[in-house]
C-alpha positions as CSV (number, residue, x, y, z in Angstrom):
1,M,-0.2,-0.2,0.3
2,A,2.0,3.8,-1.0
3,N,2.0,6.1,1.9
4,Q,-0.5,8.0,2.2
5,E,-0.7,11.9,1.4
6,S,-0.4,14.5,4.6
7,T,-3.8,14.3,5.8
8,A,-5.4,17.6,5.7
9,Q,-7.0,19.5,9.1
10,D,-10.3,19.4,7.7
11,S,-10.6,16.1,6.5
12,F,-11.3,14.4,9.4
13,I,-14.7,13.9,10.0
14,V,-16.9,12.2,12.7
15,P,-16.6,8.3,11.2
16,V,-20.2,6.4,10.7
17,K,-21.3,3.0,11.1
18,R,-21.5,1.9,7.6
19,I,-21.7,-1.9,7.8
20,K,-25.6,-2.4,8.1
21,D,-27.3,-5.0,5.3
22,E,-25.1,-8.3,6.1
23,A,-25.6,-9.6,2.6
24,K,-24.1,-6.8,0.7
25,D,-21.8,-4.2,3.5
26,L,-20.5,-7.1,4.8
27,P,-18.3,-8.6,1.4
28,Y,-17.8,-4.7,0.6
29,F,-15.9,-4.9,3.9
30,Q,-13.7,-7.2,3.1
31,N,-12.0,-5.4,0.2
32,S,-12.1,-2.2,1.7
33,E,-9.2,0.8,2.1
34,A,-10.1,-0.1,6.4
35,Y,-10.4,-3.7,6.2
36,A,-7.0,-3.6,4.1
37,R,-5.4,-0.4,6.9
38,I,-6.9,-2.8,9.5
39,M,-5.4,-5.6,9.0
40,S,-1.6,-5.0,8.0
41,Y,-1.7,-3.2,11.4
42,I,-2.6,-6.4,13.2
43,L,0.5,-7.9,11.0
44,A,2.8,-5.6,11.2
45,L,1.9,-6.1,15.4
46,N,2.5,-9.8,14.6
47,N,5.3,-9.4,13.0
48,A,6.8,-6.9,15.5
49,V,6.5,-8.9,19.0
50,L,8.0,-12.5,18.0
51,N,9.5,-13.9,20.0
52,S,9.6,-11.5,22.3
53,K,8.8,-11.1,26.0
54,V,6.4,-8.2,27.8
55,S,9.2,-7.8,30.5
56,D,11.6,-7.0,27.3
57,P,13.6,-4.0,27.1
58,M,12.4,-2.2,24.1
59,P,12.0,1.5,22.7
60,E,9.2,3.8,24.7
61,S,8.7,7.0,23.0
62,N,7.0,9.9,24.4
63,A,3.7,8.6,22.8
64,I,3.7,5.1,23.9
65,T,4.0,6.2,27.2
66,N,1.6,9.4,27.3
67,I,-0.8,6.0,25.8
68,L,-0.1,4.4,29.0
69,A,-1.3,8.2,31.4
70,L,-4.2,7.9,29.7
71,L,-5.3,4.4,30.5
72,N,-4.2,4.6,33.6
73,T,-6.6,7.7,34.0
74,L,-9.8,5.2,32.2
75,D,-8.4,2.7,35.5
76,S,-8.8,4.9,38.2
77,W,-12.4,6.5,37.0
78,I,-13.7,2.7,37.4
79,A,-13.0,3.6,41.3
80,L,-15.1,7.1,40.9
81,V,-17.9,4.9,39.4
82,P,-18.5,2.0,41.7
83,P,-21.2,-1.1,41.0
84,K,-24.4,-0.8,42.1
85,A,-24.9,-3.0,44.9
86,D,-29.0,-3.9,43.4
87,P,-29.0,-7.2,42.0
88,Q,-29.0,-7.5,38.3
89,R,-29.2,-10.0,36.2
90,F,-27.4,-9.3,33.2
91,G,-24.2,-6.6,34.4
92,N,-24.0,-3.4,36.7
93,L,-26.1,-0.8,35.6
94,A,-23.0,1.5,36.8
95,F,-21.7,0.7,33.7
96,R,-23.1,3.1,32.0
97,D,-22.1,5.7,34.5
98,Y,-18.5,5.1,33.3
99,I,-19.0,4.7,29.3
100,R,-21.1,8.3,29.9
101,M,-18.3,9.9,31.7
102,V,-15.2,8.6,29.4
103,E,-17.3,10.2,26.8
104,E,-17.7,13.0,28.2
105,K,-14.0,13.6,29.4
106,A,-12.9,11.8,26.5
107,T,-11.9,15.1,24.2
108,T,-9.8,16.5,27.1
109,L,-7.6,12.9,27.4
110,L,-6.9,13.2,24.0
111,E,-6.0,17.1,24.4
112,D,-3.7,16.4,26.4
113,L,-2.6,13.3,25.0
114,L,-1.9,14.7,21.4
115,P,0.1,18.1,19.9
116,S,-2.1,20.8,19.1
117,T,-1.7,20.1,15.6
118,L,-3.2,17.0,15.4
119,H,-6.1,18.0,17.5
120,P,-8.7,18.3,14.7
121,A,-8.1,14.5,14.3
122,I,-9.8,14.2,18.3
123,Q,-13.2,14.1,16.2
124,E,-12.8,11.0,14.2
125,I,-10.1,9.3,17.0
126,S,-12.5,9.7,20.1
127,P,-15.2,7.1,19.3
128,Y,-12.6,4.3,19.0
129,L,-12.2,5.1,22.3
130,T,-15.0,5.2,23.3
131,Q,-16.5,2.3,21.7
132,G,-12.9,-0.1,22.9
133,L,-14.0,0.0,26.4
134,G,-17.6,-2.3,25.7
135,H,-20.9,-1.3,24.9
136,G,-22.8,1.9,28.0
137,I,-26.6,0.9,27.1
138,R,-26.2,-3.5,26.6
139,I,-23.5,-3.8,29.3
140,D,-21.3,-5.7,27.1
141,Y,-17.8,-5.9,26.0
142,G,-16.2,-8.9,22.9
143,S,-14.0,-8.8,20.4
144,G,-15.7,-5.7,18.5
145,H,-14.3,-3.7,21.1
146,E,-11.8,-5.2,21.2
147,L,-11.3,-3.9,17.5
148,S,-12.3,-0.7,18.1
149,F,-8.9,0.1,20.7
150,V,-6.8,-1.3,17.3
151,A,-8.4,0.8,15.4
152,W,-8.0,3.6,17.0
153,L,-4.3,2.6,17.7
154,A,-4.2,2.5,13.8
155,C,-5.6,5.6,13.5
156,L,-2.7,7.2,15.8
157,E,0.1,5.5,13.9
158,I,-1.8,6.8,10.3
159,I,-2.0,10.5,11.5
160,G,1.4,10.1,12.7
161,F,1.4,10.8,16.8
162,V,2.5,7.1,16.9
163,R,5.7,5.4,14.9
164,G,5.4,2.2,13.6
165,P,7.5,0.5,13.1
166,T,9.9,1.7,16.0
167,D,6.4,2.1,18.4
168,H,5.1,-1.4,17.4
169,P,6.7,-3.9,20.0
170,A,5.7,-1.9,22.6
171,I,1.9,-0.9,21.0
172,V,1.9,-4.9,21.7
173,L,3.5,-5.3,25.1
174,R,3.4,-2.1,27.2
175,V,-0.6,-0.7,25.7
176,F,-2.4,-3.3,24.5
177,V,-1.0,-5.7,27.8
178,R,-2.4,-2.3,29.9
179,Y,-5.4,-2.5,27.6
180,L,-6.2,-5.8,28.5
181,E,-5.7,-5.4,32.4
182,L,-7.7,-2.3,32.5
183,V,-10.8,-4.0,29.9
184,R,-11.0,-7.4,32.2
185,K,-11.2,-4.8,35.0
186,L,-14.2,-3.7,33.7
187,Q,-15.6,-7.1,33.4
188,K,-14.8,-8.1,36.8
189,T,-16.3,-5.1,37.9
190,Y,-19.2,-4.3,36.5
191,Q,-19.7,-8.1,35.4
192,L,-20.4,-7.1,31.5
193,E,-21.5,-9.5,29.8
194,P,-20.2,-11.8,26.4
195,A,-21.1,-9.9,23.6
196,G,-21.2,-11.7,20.6
197,S,-20.3,-14.6,23.1
198,H,-20.2,-18.2,20.4
199,G,-20.6,-20.3,23.5
200,V,-18.5,-22.7,24.6
201,W,-17.6,-23.1,21.3
202,G,-15.9,-19.3,20.6
203,L,-12.1,-18.6,21.6
204,D,-12.9,-16.7,24.4
205,D,-15.6,-15.4,25.7
206,Y,-14.5,-11.3,25.2
207,Q,-10.8,-11.2,23.9
208,F,-9.0,-12.5,20.1
209,L,-5.2,-10.7,19.9
210,P,-3.8,-12.0,22.4
211,Y,-4.2,-15.4,22.0
212,L,-3.0,-13.9,17.8
213,W,0.0,-11.9,19.3
214,G,-0.1,-14.1,21.9
215,S,1.3,-17.1,20.0
216,A,3.7,-14.8,17.7
217,Q,5.4,-13.9,20.7
218,L,6.0,-17.5,21.5
219,R,6.9,-18.7,17.9
220,D,10.4,-20.3,18.4
221,H,10.5,-21.2,22.5
222,P,12.5,-23.9,22.6
223,R,10.6,-25.1,25.8
224,L,7.1,-24.3,25.9
225,K,4.7,-26.1,23.1
226,P,0.8,-25.4,23.1
227,V,0.2,-27.7,25.5
228,S,1.7,-25.6,27.7
229,I,-0.9,-24.1,28.8
230,M,-2.1,-27.1,29.9
231,Q,-0.4,-27.3,32.9
232,T,-1.2,-24.8,36.0
233,P,2.3,-24.4,36.9
234,Y,3.8,-23.1,33.5
235,L,1.0,-20.4,33.4
236,E,1.5,-18.8,37.2
237,D,4.9,-18.5,35.8
238,F,4.8,-17.9,32.4
239,A,1.6,-15.3,32.4
240,P,2.8,-11.8,33.3
241,D,5.9,-12.6,30.2
242,Y,3.7,-13.9,27.9
243,M,-0.1,-12.5,26.8
244,Y,-1.8,-16.3,25.6
245,F,-0.9,-17.9,29.2
246,R,-2.1,-14.6,31.0
247,A,-5.3,-15.3,28.5
248,I,-5.0,-18.3,30.1
249,Q,-4.9,-18.0,33.1
250,S,-7.9,-15.2,33.1
251,I,-10.2,-18.2,31.9
252,H,-8.7,-20.2,35.2
253,Q,-9.9,-17.4,37.0
254,T,-13.6,-16.5,36.0
255,K,-14.6,-20.1,34.6
256,R,-15.2,-23.0,36.8
257,G,-15.4,-26.9,35.7
258,P,-13.2,-28.9,33.3
259,F,-11.1,-26.5,30.9
260,H,-12.3,-28.7,28.1
261,E,-15.7,-28.4,28.5
262,H,-15.7,-24.2,29.2
263,S,-13.0,-23.9,26.5
264,P,-13.3,-26.6,23.9
265,V,-11.4,-24.8,21.3
266,L,-8.4,-24.0,23.2
267,F,-8.3,-27.2,24.5
268,E,-8.2,-28.4,21.2
269,I,-5.6,-26.2,19.8
270,S,-3.3,-27.0,22.9
271,G,-2.8,-30.3,20.7
272,V,-1.5,-28.7,17.6
273,P,2.5,-29.4,17.7
274,H,4.5,-26.0,16.9
275,W,3.3,-22.5,17.8
276,T,4.1,-21.0,13.9
277,K,0.4,-23.4,13.1
278,V,-1.2,-21.6,16.0
279,N,0.2,-18.4,14.8
280,S,-1.0,-18.5,11.4
281,G,-4.3,-20.4,12.4
282,M,-4.8,-17.6,14.9
283,I,-4.6,-15.4,11.3
284,K,-7.4,-17.1,9.7
285,M,-9.5,-17.7,12.8
286,Y,-9.5,-13.8,13.1
287,K,-10.4,-12.9,9.4
288,A,-13.7,-15.7,9.7
289,E,-14.6,-15.2,13.5
290,V,-14.2,-11.6,13.7
291,L,-13.5,-9.3,10.3
292,N,-16.4,-11.8,9.0
293,K,-19.0,-11.7,11.5
294,F,-21.6,-9.6,11.0
295,P,-23.0,-9.0,15.2
296,V,-19.2,-8.4,15.6
297,V,-18.1,-5.7,12.6
298,Q,-21.5,-4.1,12.1
299,H,-21.0,-1.6,15.0
300,L,-17.2,-0.5,13.3
301,L,-17.1,3.4,12.3
302,F,-15.5,4.1,9.2
303,G,-14.4,8.0,8.2
304,S,-11.2,9.7,6.5
305,L,-8.6,7.1,9.1
306,L,-10.5,4.0,8.0
307,P,-12.6,4.5,4.1
308,W,-15.1,3.2,3.0
309,R,-13.7,2.3,-0.1
310,P,-12.5,0.4,-2.6
311,A,-9.0,-0.5,-0.9
312,D,-5.6,1.4,-2.7
313,S,-3.5,-2.7,-2.3
314,P,-5.0,-5.1,-1.0
315,E,-2.4,-7.6,-1.1
316,D,0.3,-5.3,0.4
317,F,0.5,-4.9,4.1
318,V,2.4,-1.5,4.8
319,V,0.3,1.0,6.5
320,P,-0.3,4.1,5.5
321,S,1.6,7.4,6.6
322,S,0.4,11.0,6.9
323,K,3.9,11.9,6.4
């Protein structure tokens, strides 16, 4: 994909939903410039964390530091909106108040994050951030919200705030890892319902990318194999450094019963002999089960940064740059 020319300040727009008709819009999305940019970004980040641990030293730019501070702020606001004590069947209604607070303060958050020259982009990128935390009305969270957060990160790179590929390892192993702990806290605090869950036949009730990028981290690990997730001591020892193991650990913390019963897909994947095959399989599954599923992508937003138009060069996975 050829680099984009500098984005004019007046070209930023409030992004809108475009995927409304499954039969017509979903195939169009698969061949759109937005799809190409999102998938290129996910693959670039996948390559950036091959055989890397969370604790590995890596470049951390001011942009990375400031994004982490933003996530810490979002985390601190949870204490300001405690869950309601009344019994509630589907999620805690206090989550609506939390999301409302985020929506009301998102512009200020992003003004603090971005240099003034990029403030015109706030109207376009803000909805991706707020939707990346869950749905305030339905009180749920799923892979579509995770996708929205990744779209926000991609937009930050397209406008030139985050620098690829230099920032890519830290985007995953610092920013995304911190984001995962934030949304896990939201899920637990407000008892968020899984959005679009496939039940036991889904990969995970809430997340997907920790398994995709997490398997890249482990690709050539000399000791850990996919079957290693079945050994509890390994989960405890390696969860801090490997997203895949942390995700499995999180499932054990929230579900009871035999692993093969409540997580049969992940159990089956543990029988794959090599992480390389797991990683390639996760990429195919992400395209099929997230980006090609109407209930998930119908809420994705499109604007000037993730455009609803035919792809410029769908085979060339290079993140566009505004520089």
